[in-house]
C-alpha positions in Angstrom: -9.5 31.7 16.5 -9.6 31.1 20.4 -7.1 29.6 22.2 -9.3 26.3 22.7 -9.7 26.2 18.9 -6.1 26.5 18.5 -5.1 24.0 20.6 -7.2 21.9 19.0 -5.6 22.9 15.4 -2.5 22.3 16.5 -2.1 18.5 15.7 -3.7 19.5 12.1 -1.0 22.5 11.5 1.8 19.6 12.7 0.0 17.4 9.6 0.2 21.0 6.8 -3.6 20.2 6.9 -5.4 23.6 7.7 -5.8 26.2 5.3 -3.5 29.9 5.0 -5.8 31.6 7.3 -6.1 28.7 10.3 -2.2 28.3 9.6 -1.6 31.5 10.4 -3.5 31.7 13.3 -2.3 28.8 14.8 1.5 30.1 14.6 0.2 33.1 16.1 -0.9 31.5 19.2 2.3 28.7 19.3 4.3 32.5 19.2 2.7 34.0 22.1 1.2 31.5 24.2 3.5 29.1 26.7 0.3 26.0 26.8 0.3 26.0 22.6 3.9 25.9 22.6 3.9 23.2 24.6 1.7 21.7 23.1 3.3 22.2 19.7 6.5 20.6 20.6 4.6 17.3 22.2 3.2 16.7 18.9 6.0 17.2 17.4 7.4 14.8 19.9 4.8 12.1 19.6 5.3 12.1 15.8 9.1 11.6 15.8 9.0 9.1 18.6 5.9 6.9 16.6 8.1 7.2 12.9 10.7 6.0 14.8 9.3 3.1 16.8 7.4 2.0 13.3 11.1 2.1 11.3 12.4 -0.5 14.4 8.6 -2.2 14.0 9.3 -3.0 10.4 12.7 -4.6 11.1 12.0 -6.2 14.2 8.4 -8.0 13.3 10.1 -11.3 12.3 10.0 -13.7 15.4 13.5 -14.6 16.4 13.1 -18.3 16.2 12.3 -17.6 12.4 15.1 -15.0 12.5 17.1 -17.7 13.8 16.0 -20.6 11.3 17.3 -18.3 8.6 20.6 -17.4 9.7 21.1 -21.4 10.3 20.5 -21.9 6.4 22.4 -18.9 5.8 25.3 -19.9 7.5 24.8 -23.9 5.7 24.9 -22.0 2.4 28.2 -20.0 2.8 30.0 -23.4 3.5 28.2 -25.2 0.9 28.2 -22.5 -2.3 31.0 -23.7 -4.0 30.5 -27.4 -3.9 26.7 -27.7 -5.1 24.7 -26.0 -7.2 21.5 -27.9 -6.2 22.3 -27.6 -2.9 22.1 -23.9 -3.5 18.8 -23.8 -4.7 17.6 -26.0 -2.0 18.8 -23.8 0.7 17.2 -21.0 -0.9 13.5 -22.5 -1.1 14.4 -23.3 2.3 14.1 -19.5 2.9 11.1 -18.7 1.2 9.7 -21.9 2.8 10.3 -20.2 5.9 9.3 -16.7 5.0 6.2 -18.0 3.5 5.0 -19.6 6.3 5.4 -17.2 8.7 3.6 -14.6 6.3 0.9 -16.8 5.9 0.7 -17.2 10.0 1.1 -13.5 10.7 -2.0 -12.5 8.7 -4.1 -14.8 10.0 -3.4 -14.9 13.8 -1.5 -12.4 14.8 -1.8 -8.8 15.8 0.0 -6.3 14.0 2.7 -5.3 16.0 3.0 -1.8 15.0 -0.7 -1.1 16.0 -0.3 -2.3 19.4 2.6 0.0 20.0 1.2 2.7 18.5 -1.8 2.2 20.5 -0.2 2.3 24.0 2.0 5.0 22.9 -0.8 7.2 22.1 -2.8 6.0 25.3 -0.1 7.2 27.7 0.5 10.9 25.8 -3.5 11.3 26.0 -4.8 9.9 29.5 -2.4 13.2 30.9 -4.2 15.0 28.7 -7.8 17.0 29.7 -11.0 16.0 28.3 -12.7 18.4 25.7 -16.2 17.3 27.5 -16.5 16.0 30.9 -19.8 13.7 31.3 -20.8 10.3 32.9 -23.6 10.0 30.5 -23.2 8.2 27.5 -26.0 9.8 25.1 -24.2 12.9 26.0 -21.0 12.0 25.1 -22.5 10.4 21.9 -23.8 13.3 21.1 -21.0 15.6 21.5 -19.1 13.5 19.2 -21.8 12.8 16.9 -21.6 16.9 16.4 -17.8 17.4 16.4 -17.7 13.9 13.3 -20.6 15.2 11.8 -21.6 11.3 11.9 -23.3 8.7 14.4 -20.5 7.3 16.9 -21.2 4.8 19.1 -19.2 4.6 22.3 -19.3 1.7 24.7 -21.3 2.0 28.2 -20.0 -0.4 31.1 -22.6 -1.6 33.3 -20.1 -1.5 36.5 -17.8 1.5 35.4 -17.9 5.0 35.3 -17.4 7.0 32.2 -15.3 9.9 32.7 -15.9 12.1 29.6 -14.2 12.7 25.9 -11.7 14.1 24.2 -11.0 15.0 20.2 -7.3 13.3 19.9 -5.9 12.2 16.3 -5.5 7.9 16.3 -3.2 6.5 13.6 -2.9 10.0 12.2 -6.2 11.2 11.4 -8.7 12.5 13.5 -10.2 10.5 16.2 -12.1 9.9 19.6 -10.4 9.3 23.3 -13.4 8.4 25.4 -12.1 7.3 28.9 -13.4 5.4 31.8 -12.7 3.9 34.9 -13.9 0.4 35.4 -13.3 -1.8 38.4 -10.9 0.8 39.8 -9.0 0.3 36.8 -8.2 3.2 34.3 -9.6 2.4 30.5 -9.7 4.6 27.4 -11.9 3.8 23.7 -10.2 5.0 20.8 -12.7 5.7 17.9 -11.9 6.5 14.4 -13.0 5.8 10.8 -11.8 2.6 9.3 -10.7 3.9 5.9 -8.2 5.7 7.5 -6.5 3.4 9.1 -3.4 2.2 8.2 -3.2 -1.2 10.0 -4.3 -4.4 8.7 -6.4 -6.7 11.3 -5.5 -10.5 11.9 -8.1 -12.7 9.2 -8.5 -15.0 12.4 -10.2 -13.2 15.5 -9.2 -13.7 19.3 -12.7 -14.0 20.2 -16.3 -13.1 19.6 -18.9 -11.5 21.5 -22.3 -11.3 20.5 -21.3 -11.6 17.0 -18.5 -9.6 16.8 -15.3 -10.1 16.0 -12.9 -8.8 18.3 -9.0 -9.3 18.1 -7.0 -9.0 21.2 -3.3 -8.5 22.6 -1.4 -8.2 25.7 2.0 -5.9 26.2 3.8 -4.0 29.0 0.8 -4.3 31.0 -2.0 -3.9 29.1 -4.7 -5.6 27.2 -6.0 -4.2 24.3 -9.1 -4.8 21.7 -9.7 -3.8 18.5 -12.1 -4.4 16.1 -14.4 -2.7 13.2 -18.0 -1.6 13.8 -19.7 0.4 10.6 -17.4 3.0 9.3 -15.5 3.0 12.5 -12.6 1.5 14.0 -12.1 1.1 17.5 -9.6 0.2 20.0 -9.7 -0.7 23.8 -6.8 0.1 26.3 -7.5 -1.9 29.6 -4.7 -0.9 32.3 -3.7 -3.7 34.8 -6.2 -6.5 33.2 -4.9 -10.0 34.4 -5.7 -12.0 30.6 -7.8 -12.4 27.6 -10.7 -13.9 30.0 -10.7 -10.6 32.0 -10.8 -8.5 29.1 -13.9 -11.1 27.8 -15.4 -10.4 31.3 -15.2 -6.8 31.0 -16.8 -6.7 27.5 -19.7 -8.9 28.7 -20.5 -5.6 31.5 -20.7 -3.7 28.2 -23.8 -2.5 26.4 -22.1 -1.2 23.2 -23.0 -4.6 21.4 
């Protein structure tokens, strides 16, 4: 195993997905090479941060307004609890209706906050890393990806953008790819992973449709994001400094993917 291979296998090593032989070779490279050791420490730190954020998001996904309403019902109920059994039942029913109503709304319209936060975090890490294959030729990039995944993979080509290249990287904890672009002077990247391995559920109602494709959009921390599924693949597009959903739709209108 050479150094480039060791660097590529470190993520799988951290997840304990390698055989004995590859594990020992990666361990040896981490022990004797500073760059491999730094990559190992980076991946461990990233996975730890993701795990901590997932725990926080699990508690924070209910909107503040709903949280305040539930607390108000509970405070009122504490005052009434010794006066009427019927009022206790009514308060409990009210809380259930609030939570069920929000859950139904969340499933149909709201992007999973964990998916958005995790995608931004991974983007910030991967944008700093060198590309595995540099090319502005979409066909060469697609062929390179096809060889690595042993499946047909279709990255996006933008009419007014520059394709910089591609890098293999984990997405949602599984094998994935990171295709990097410059479009209208802005950094942009496309994550690609297998749909069946993505641990996120998209809302039932798309944000918009483009050429018959359901697209789910989100905005956070100055990024515009779009997610969609096509065949066996899950896609996540991250755009820096976009100015709203119409800007995002305009970027899609310049693509030849759809």
